[in-house]
C-alpha positions in Angstrom: 129.2 107.6 116.4 127.1 107.5 113.2 124.1 109.1 115.0 126.4 111.7 116.5 127.7 112.6 113.1 124.2 112.7 111.7 122.9 115.0 114.4 125.9 117.3 114.1 125.4 117.3 110.3 121.8 118.2 110.8 122.7 121.2 112.9 125.2 122.3 110.3 122.6 121.8 107.5 120.0 123.9 109.4 122.5 126.7 109.7 123.4 126.5 106.0 119.8 125.8 104.7 118.5 128.2 102.1 115.2 128.0 100.2 115.7 128.2 96.4 114.4 131.4 94.8 110.9 130.6 93.4 107.8 132.4 92.3 105.4 129.9 93.9 106.9 128.4 97.1 105.4 125.5 98.8 103.2 126.2 101.8 105.2 126.2 105.0 103.4 123.2 106.4 104.3 121.2 103.3 107.9 122.3 103.5 108.0 121.2 107.1 106.7 117.8 106.1 109.2 117.5 103.3 112.1 118.4 105.7 110.8 115.9 108.3 110.4 113.1 105.7 113.9 113.6 104.3 115.6 113.7 107.7 113.7 110.6 108.8 114.9 108.8 105.6 118.5 109.8 106.3 118.4 108.6 109.9 116.7 105.3 108.9 119.1 104.5 106.0 122.4 105.9 107.3 122.9 107.7 104.0 125.3 110.6 104.4 123.1 113.2 102.7 120.3 113.8 100.3 119.6 116.8 98.2 116.2 117.5 96.6 114.4 119.7 94.1 110.7 119.9 93.7 108.8 121.2 90.6 105.1 122.0 91.0 102.8 123.7 88.5 105.8 123.8 86.1 108.0 125.8 88.4 110.8 125.1 90.8 109.2 125.5 94.2 111.7 124.0 96.7 115.3 123.0 96.7 116.9 121.7 99.9 119.7 119.5 101.2 120.1 117.4 104.3 123.1 115.7 106.0 126.8 115.8 105.1 128.3 116.3 101.7 131.6 115.1 103.3 132.7 113.6 106.6 136.4 114.7 106.3 136.3 117.6 106.8 132.7 117.6 108.0 130.8 119.6 105.4 127.1 120.1 105.3 125.2 119.4 102.1 123.6 122.6 100.7 121.2 123.1 97.7 124.3 124.1 95.6 126.2 120.9 96.4 126.9 118.9 93.2 126.4 115.1 93.0 127.0 112.6 90.3 123.8 111.8 88.5 125.3 108.7 86.8 122.8 107.2 84.3 120.4 110.1 84.5 123.1 111.5 82.1 121.5 109.2 79.4 118.7 111.7 79.1 121.1 114.3 77.9 123.0 112.1 75.5 119.7 111.1 73.9 118.8 114.8 73.6 122.1 115.5 71.9 121.3 112.9 69.3 117.8 114.4 68.8 119.3 117.9 68.3 121.5 116.5 65.6 118.5 114.8 64.0 116.6 118.1 64.0 119.5 119.7 62.1 119.5 116.9 59.5 122.9 115.6 60.6 121.6 112.1 61.2 118.4 110.0 61.3 117.4 107.9 64.3 117.1 104.8 62.1 120.5 105.2 60.5 122.9 102.3 61.2 125.6 103.3 63.7 128.3 102.1 61.3 127.4 105.0 59.0 129.2 107.3 61.4 131.6 104.8 63.2 132.8 102.4 60.5 134.9 100.3 62.9 132.1 99.0 65.1 132.2 95.4 63.8 128.9 93.5 64.6 127.4 96.7 66.1 127.7 98.6 62.8 124.3 97.4 61.7 122.3 98.5 64.8 120.4 101.7 64.5 120.9 104.9 66.6 117.4 104.5 67.9 118.3 100.9 69.1 121.3 102.2 70.9 119.2 104.8 72.8 116.4 102.4 73.6 118.7 99.5 74.9 117.4 97.2 72.1 120.7 97.0 70.1 121.9 93.9 71.9 125.3 95.4 72.8 126.9 93.7 75.8 126.8 96.1 78.9 130.3 96.8 80.1 129.2 97.7 83.7 126.4 95.4 85.0 128.1 95.2 88.5 127.1 97.4 91.4 130.8 98.0 92.3 133.9 99.1 90.4 135.6 96.0 88.9 139.4 96.0 88.5 139.3 96.9 84.8 137.2 100.0 85.5 139.5 101.3 88.2 142.1 102.0 85.4 141.7 104.8 82.9 140.3 104.0 79.5 139.2 105.8 76.3 136.0 105.8 74.3 137.7 104.0 71.4 139.0 101.3 73.8 135.4 100.7 75.2 134.0 100.4 71.7 136.8 98.2 70.6 136.5 95.8 73.5 132.7 95.7 74.0 130.8 96.8 70.9 132.9 94.4 68.8 131.7 91.4 70.8 128.9 89.1 69.5 125.6 90.7 70.5 123.5 89.3 73.3 120.5 89.2 71.0 119.5 90.3 67.5 118.9 94.0 67.4 115.3 95.0 68.0 114.2 91.6 69.4 114.8 92.2 73.1 115.4 94.9 75.7 118.5 94.8 77.9 120.1 97.8 79.6 123.5 98.7 78.1 125.9 101.5 79.1 127.9 100.4 76.0 125.1 101.6 73.7 125.3 105.1 75.2 129.1 105.3 74.8 128.6 104.5 71.1 125.9 107.2 70.9 128.2 109.7 72.6 130.9 108.8 70.1 128.5 109.5 67.2 127.8 112.9 68.6 131.5 113.7 68.7 132.1 112.3 65.2 129.4 114.4 63.6 130.1 117.6 65.5 133.9 117.4 65.6 133.6 118.5 69.3 133.8 116.8 72.6 130.5 115.7 74.0 130.6 117.9 77.2 131.1 121.2 75.4 128.3 120.3 73.0 125.9 119.5 75.8 126.9 122.8 77.6 126.2 124.9 74.5 123.1 123.2 73.2 121.3 122.3 76.5 122.8 123.6 79.7 123.3 127.2 78.6 119.9 127.6 77.0 118.2 126.2 80.1 120.4 128.2 82.5 121.8 125.0 84.1 124.8 126.9 85.5 126.5 124.4 87.8 126.7 121.3 85.6 130.1 119.6 85.6 131.6 116.3 84.5 132.3 113.3 86.7 134.6 111.3 84.4 138.1 112.1 85.5 138.7 112.5 89.2 136.8 112.5 92.6 135.0 115.7 93.4 136.8 118.4 95.4 135.2 120.1 98.4 132.5 121.5 98.8 130.9 119.1 96.3 129.8 115.7 97.6 132.2 112.9 98.4 131.2 109.3 97.4 130.5 106.8 100.2 129.8 103.0 100.3 129.5 100.3 103.0 129.8 96.5 103.1 126.8 94.7 104.5 125.7 96.7 107.5 129.2 97.9 108.2 130.6 101.4 108.7 130.4 104.1 106.0 133.6 104.2 104.0 134.8 106.3 101.0 133.8 104.8 97.7 136.4 104.2 95.0 136.3 106.4 91.9 135.8 104.9 88.4 138.8 105.2 86.1 138.8 108.2 83.8 136.9 107.7 80.6 134.5 104.9 81.6 131.5 107.1 82.3 131.5 108.9 78.9 128.0 109.2 77.2 126.4 106.9 79.8 127.0 108.4 83.2 129.4 111.3 82.9 127.4 114.3 84.5 127.2 115.9 87.9 125.1 118.8 89.0 122.9 120.3 91.8 119.3 119.1 91.9 117.8 122.4 90.9 119.7 122.3 87.7 118.3 118.9 86.9 114.9 120.3 87.8 115.3 123.0 85.1 115.8 120.2 82.6 112.7 118.5 83.9 110.7 121.7 83.4 111.9 121.8 79.8 110.5 118.3 79.3 107.2 119.4 80.9 107.0 122.5 78.7 108.6 120.9 75.6 110.6 124.0 75.3 114.0 122.9 74.0 113.4 120.4 71.3 110.9 120.1 68.4 107.5 118.4 68.8 108.8 115.6 66.5 111.8 115.1 68.8 109.6 114.9 71.9 107.2 112.5 70.2 110.2 110.2 69.5 111.7 110.7 73.0 108.5 109.9 74.9 107.3 107.0 72.9 107.9 103.5 74.4 109.9 101.3 72.2 108.2 98.4 70.4 110.1 95.2 69.7 109.9 93.3 66.5 107.4 90.8 68.0 105.1 93.7 68.9 106.0 93.8 72.6 106.1 97.3 74.1 108.8 98.2 76.7 108.6 101.0 79.2 111.6 102.9 77.8 111.9 105.7 75.2 115.0 107.6 74.2 116.9 107.9 77.5 113.8 107.9 79.6 111.7 105.4 81.5 108.1 105.7 80.3 105.6 104.4 82.8 102.0 104.5 84.0 102.2 104.5 87.8 98.9 104.5 89.9 97.0 106.1 87.1 99.6 108.7 86.3 101.9 109.1 83.3 105.5 109.3 84.6 108.8 109.7 82.9 112.4 109.9 84.2 115.5 107.9 84.9 117.5 106.6 87.9 121.3 106.7 88.2 123.8 104.6 90.2 127.6 104.6 90.4 130.3 104.2 92.9 129.2 106.1 96.0 126.3 107.9 94.3 122.6 107.3 93.5 120.1 109.5 91.8 116.4 109.4 91.1 114.6 111.8 88.7 110.8 111.6 88.1 108.6 113.8 86.0 104.8 113.8 85.8 104.1 115.9 82.7 100.3 115.9 83.0 100.6 117.2 86.5 103.4 119.6 85.6 105.4 118.2 88.5 108.8 116.7 89.0 111.0 115.6 91.9 114.8 115.1 92.0 116.6 113.3 94.8 120.4 113.0 94.7 122.5 111.2 97.4 126.2 110.4 98.0 125.7 106.7 99.0 125.3 103.5 97.0 123.1 101.5 99.4 120.0 103.5 100.2 117.7 104.0 97.2 116.7 107.6 96.8 113.6 106.5 94.8 112.2 105.5 98.2 112.5 109.0 99.5 111.2 110.4 96.2 108.0 108.3 96.5 107.4 109.7 100.0 107.9 113.3 98.7 105.5 112.6 95.8 103.0 111.5 98.4 103.2 115.1 99.9 103.3 116.9 96.6 101.0 115.2 94.1 97.2 115.4 94.6 95.9 111.9 95.4 93.6 109.9 93.1 90.1 109.4 94.6 90.8 105.9 95.9 94.1 107.0 97.5 92.4 110.1 99.0 89.8 107.8 100.6 92.5 105.4 101.9 94.3 108.4 103.4 91.2 109.6 105.1 90.3 106.2 106.6 93.8 105.6 107.9 94.0 109.1 109.5 90.6 108.4 111.1 91.9 105.1 112.5 94.8 107.0 114.0 92.5 109.4 115.9 89.9 106.8 116.7 87.2 108.5 114.7 86.1 107.4 111.2 83.6 108.8 108.6 81.0 106.0 108.8 79.4 107.1 105.5 82.4 105.6 103.7 81.5 102.1 104.9 78.7 99.7 104.3 76.5 98.4 107.2 78.7 95.3 107.4 81.8 97.5 107.5 80.4 99.7 110.2 79.4 96.7 112.3 83.1 95.6 112.3 84.3 99.1 113.4 83.1 98.9 117.0 84.1 101.4 119.6 86.6 98.9 121.0 88.1 98.3 117.6 88.5 102.0 117.0 90.1 102.5 120.4 92.6 99.8 119.7 93.5 101.3 116.4 93.9 104.7 117.9 96.2 103.3 120.7 98.3 101.3 118.3 98.4 103.5 115.2 98.1 107.0 116.6 101.6 107.2 118.0 103.2 106.2 114.7 103.1 109.7 113.3 101.6 110.8 110.0 101.7 108.5 107.0 104.7 109.1 104.9 103.4 107.0 102.1 100.1 105.2 101.2 100.6 103.5 97.9 98.5 100.9 96.0 100.4 97.7 95.8 97.9 95.5 93.8 94.3 95.3 92.9 91.9 92.4 92.2 88.2 91.4 92.3 86.3 89.1 94.6 82.7 88.6 95.7 81.5 91.5 93.6 84.0 93.8 95.3 87.3 95.4 94.4 90.1 94.4 96.6 93.0 96.8 97.0 96.2 96.1 98.9 97.8 99.3 100.3 101.4 99.8 101.4 101.6 102.3 104.3 104.7 103.8 105.8 104.9 105.7 109.0 108.3 107.0 110.0 110.0 103.7 110.8 107.0 101.3 110.6 105.8 99.5 107.5 102.1 98.6 107.5 99.7 96.8 105.1 96.0 97.4 104.6 93.5 95.2 102.8 90.6 97.2 101.5 87.4 95.6 100.0 84.7 97.8 98.5 82.0 98.1 95.9 82.3 99.9 92.6 80.2 102.7 94.0 82.9 103.5 96.5 81.4 102.1 99.7 83.9 100.0 101.8 83.2 96.6 103.3 86.5 96.7 105.1 89.8 98.5 105.6 92.0 96.2 107.7 95.5 97.4 108.8 98.2 95.1 110.0 102.0 95.0 110.3 103.7 94.4 106.9 105.4 91.0 106.5 108.7 90.4 104.7 
């Protein structure tokens, strides 16, 4: 039944599919690979739908949706379908604070109690510590489901009274621990200073200037059609409607919903540094340093990472029946957004596969791609290998690899897992994904680039 629904949904999606208006669209062969990759991911995971947006060379080049936004009535996902982005919302709450700092309304190192005097133990933590998860405030939602208390409506004041007034988990600035509570407090500070609700402030100061036209809030009731419905499952059981969080709980931390192309416009503003001041971007993109000198991979509402030689920022989101992944590569002027209406299949997995298609490979990855593709066809560029390496790659060995690897389809991901040194050589372990097969390759080679081996096997658990 699930495969029938999926296939019917795919047909509906193909009928409704529309390419986002762009100035520099992706080549057709890359669009076809993107579509095939997304549809394979949906079929493999059982996720109801996924919606994507791709930024390349600083411009939105592709926006597409796959699968079903809703099962009852059966509604195809389209590029304009809105999804909850959950904790990706933290990027915008942090930006609201930075806007107020630019206007002299606050300082990042002000104590939170200067603006919210009834915070109790949390009154001494700084706004910067709230935004970097170093304040020590107990997180009110560490679970991956909706506990009974969160099924009932609440208020910002009630969250602060119950959670920010608790003894801290650690002294401010001495550790890092993810906390939705800190972002509720940050959102309350925005409202206290501006005298306005958080959502209208975000709309006027961020969404309207960036022409993010379909942003809405996800903090009161489930979405209505045609926006995406939330789905969950228990173990490997059937897909079921997911419960909605009670009104008021998502404020400041997870309250936004939008179509992926709107989130991509925000990503472009981060790439171009077009909305905030240079001082704000410096603060936003700088990893936090704890009091003991330890650096954490988190800035102001953003993960700050070095991934396979690339600088990458972004954030993930997860709530009841929705997951989101947002990644920006500022140096490459690229970004990818993946939103989905399920809470079991990680959209970051699909995002990684799309990045494999979009981002130019590093030299070591380009060589690994070339070698693996050669193994699939039974022909290899022998200039890449040493004499020892070529002696291993006999005609029989290449024929066996062609027979066993060639029918797996093109690689959907070749990613460096780890690297070490041995015997004067660099050892690289590669993760390779082909449709529904997971492979592992061990490469050993010299610093000059010549390979002693590239051995592929099935990936173990």
